[in-house]
N, C-alpha and C positions, 0 to 999 in steps of 0.2 A: 504493500500500500504506500509506503513512504517513497518508493521509486516513482510511482505514478504521480505523487505530489510534487516531487522534484521536476519531473518532466512537464507537468502542468505549469509550474512556475516558469520554466524555460519557455514554454509555448506562449504564456501570457506576456512575459518580458520581451520576447521576440516580436510578438504581435504589436505591442505598444511601441517598441523601438522602431519597427518597420513602418508603422502607421504615422508616427509623430516625429521620427528622426531623433528620438530620445535615446540616450545611452542606456543600455540594459542594466547597468549598475544602479541607476536611479530607481529602478523598479525592484531589482533583485535584492539589493542590500537591505532596505527596510523590511522586506518580507522575510528574509532569512533571519534577521534580528528578532522581529516581532512574533513570527509564527513557527520558526524552526529552532529558536533558542541559541543561535550562534552569537558570539561576541561581535562587536563592531569590526574588530580586526579580522576575525574569521570570515565574516560576511563579505568584507571588502576583498580579502584574498581569494575567496571562492568565486566571487563575481568576476574578478580579473581572470581567474583560471578558465571560466566559461568563455571569455572573450579573448583568450590567449593569442592565437596566431594573427599576425606576427607582432602586433603593436605592443602588447603588454608582457612579452616574454620576460624581460628583466625585472619588472615589478612583481610578477608572479613568482619568479625564482626567489626574490627577497622575502615575500610573504611565506613561501613554502619552507625556506630555510629556518624561519622563525616558528614553524609549526602551525601556521595560520591559514592553511588551504585544506579544505575537505575535498580531496581528489575525486572520490567516487561520486559525491554529490554534484560536483562541477560537471562531470561527464554526462550524467543523466539530464541535468538542466540544459546543457548545451544541445542535446538531441532535440529537445522541445523548442529551444530558442531558434534553431535554424528554420524549422517549419513555421513557427509563429511569426518570424520576421517576414517571410515570403507572403503569408496570408495577410498580415497587417499592411504591408506595402501595397499589395493588390487592392485591399478593401477601401483605401482612402483616396484612390485616384480620382474619383468623381465628387469628392467633397470640396466645395468652394474654399478658396484660400482663407477668406475671413473666418469661416466656420472652423477650419482646421486650426487656425491660430488661437481661437477661443478654447477649443478642446485641449490643445497643448498647454496653454496658460493655466487653465483650470486644473489640469492634472498636476502641474508643478506646484500650484498653490496647495492642493490637497495633501500631496506628499510632504511638502515643506511644513505645513501645519502639524501633521501627524508626528513628524520627526521632532519639531520644536516643542510640542506639548508633551511628548513622551508617550508612554503606554497608555 
């Protein structure tokens, strides 16, 4: 069951990332902290591992060497992330620019408020 949850997280993060051009970490990190019980460092390291090639390789190596990457979790989330990004990018092509800007801004505000106010 937990593997399915990891893959659904990847699918959701990929969808929102593909639809809004938002980095997957902005979605995955808060969810891994709030719902999967990871520390902030572990969530950041694991999110970087999901998006590893090739941009984040050095950052992931640093988090990994400090013991802050959940490798198996990152692999399963990445599987869902790939499909979610494709679906998300496809689904927003007919949304007017002004509407997409509002969706993007609203999502950032919601995530920011949740992170700022805590659990």
